[in-house]
C-alpha positions in Angstrom: 14.8 5.2 -7.1 15.6 1.6 -7.4 13.1 -1.3 -6.9 14.1 -4.1 -4.6 12.3 -7.1 -3.2 10.2 -6.3 -0.1 11.5 -7.5 3.2 9.6 -7.2 6.5 12.4 -5.2 8.0 11.7 -2.4 5.5 8.6 -1.6 7.6 11.0 -0.7 10.4 12.9 1.5 8.0 9.6 3.4 7.4 9.2 4.2 11.0 8.5 7.8 10.0 5.2 7.2 8.3 4.2 10.9 8.2 0.5 11.1 7.3 0.2 7.3 7.6 1.1 7.1 11.3 -2.2 5.2 11.9 -0.8 2.4 9.8 1.7 1.5 12.5 -1.2 -0.4 14.3 -1.2 -2.8 11.4 2.4 -3.8 12.0 2.9 -3.5 15.7 2.2 -7.1 16.8 3.6 -8.9 13.7 7.0 -10.4 13.2 8.2 -8.4 10.1 9.1 -11.7 8.4 5.4 -12.7 8.4 4.7 -9.7 6.1 6.9 -11.2 3.4 4.6 -14.2 3.0 1.3 -12.4 2.5 1.7 -11.8 -1.2 3.9 -10.2 -3.8 5.5 -6.9 -2.7 8.4 -4.5 -3.4 10.2 -1.6 -1.9 11.7 1.5 -3.4 15.1 2.8 -2.2 17.0 6.0 -2.8 20.7 6.2 -1.7 20.3 3.0 0.3 17.3 4.3 2.3 13.9 2.7 1.9 11.4 5.3 1.0 8.3 3.1 0.5 6.9 -0.4 0.2 3.8 -1.7 -1.6 2.3 -5.0 -2.3 -0.7 -7.3 -2.1 -2.2 -9.5 0.6 -3.5 -12.5 -1.2 -6.9 -13.6 0.2 -7.4 -16.3 -2.4 -6.3 -16.8 -6.1 -9.0 -14.4 -7.4 -8.8 -11.6 -4.7 -6.1 -9.6 -3.0 -5.8 -6.4 -1.0 -3.3 -3.7 -2.0 -1.3 -1.9 0.5 1.4 0.8 0.4 3.4 2.8 3.0 5.8 5.6 2.4 8.3 7.7 4.4 8.4 11.5 4.4 11.3 11.3 1.9 9.1 9.8 -0.7 7.3 13.0 -1.8 9.9 14.2 -4.3 10.0 10.7 -5.8 6.3 10.3 -6.2 6.2 10.2 -10.0 8.6 7.2 -10.0 6.7 5.6 -7.1 3.4 6.0 -9.1 4.9 4.4 -12.2 6.4 1.5 -10.2 3.1 0.8 -8.4 1.1 1.0 -11.6 3.5 -1.4 -13.4 3.3 -3.8 -10.4 -0.5 -3.8 -10.4 -0.7 -4.2 -14.1 1.6 -7.3 -13.9 -0.6 -9.1 -11.4 -2.9 -12.0 -12.6 -5.3 -11.7 -9.7 -8.7 -10.9 -11.0 -9.8 -8.5 -8.1 -7.5 -6.2 -6.2 -9.1 -4.1 -3.5 -7.7 -1.0 -1.8 -9.1 0.2 1.5 -8.5 4.0 1.7 -8.9 6.4 4.6 -11.9 8.5 3.7 -10.2 11.6 5.1 -6.9 11.1 3.2 -7.8 13.1 0.0 -4.4 12.6 -1.6 -4.7 8.8 -1.2 -8.2 8.9 -2.7 -6.9 10.8 -5.8 -3.9 8.5 -6.1 -5.9 5.2 -6.0 -8.1 6.6 -8.8 -5.0 7.5 -10.8 -3.8 3.9 -10.4 -6.9 2.6 -12.2 -9.1 1.7 -9.2 -12.9 2.5 -9.1 -14.8 3.2 -5.9 -17.0 0.3 -4.9 -18.0 1.4 -1.4 -17.8 5.0 -0.3 -17.7 4.6 3.4 -17.1 1.7 5.7 -17.5 3.1 9.3 -14.9 2.1 12.0 -12.9 0.1 9.4 -9.4 1.2 10.2 -7.5 0.1 13.4 -8.0 3.5 15.0 -11.7 3.7 14.1 -11.4 5.8 11.0 -13.8 5.1 8.1 -12.5 3.7 4.8 -13.7 3.6 1.2 -13.2 0.4 -0.8 -11.7 0.8 -4.3 -11.2 -2.1 -6.7 -9.4 -3.0 -9.9 -11.2 -5.9 -11.6 -9.8 -7.7 -14.7 
């Protein structure tokens, strides 16, 4: 896997969001170029295909919201993805990084903990675009 700068069009390349299909609602009404200006981000590519993108939405200089989306093809590259995301997060100077995680997505809950986040809120009802509940996890420097 190679790391490349995130471009909004990479979201279109991730049309097969597998278990993250509900994420499509976050991107439907946006010009993909707008996603590039929300904060630092990167994509992972294998053989020229985008297999995932991750980044931050900067709310203000002290706070950002982490996001990540992956294709079905990302599974066998997950160790490399984990290392890349962990390194990316460790390099950020923002004091508080939040991750809003679907309460029913157990793999994502395990992963966010492995990335060094701690759970701050266990359940925010009707938080996701489709009405799902989310937990809020944070990394605070």
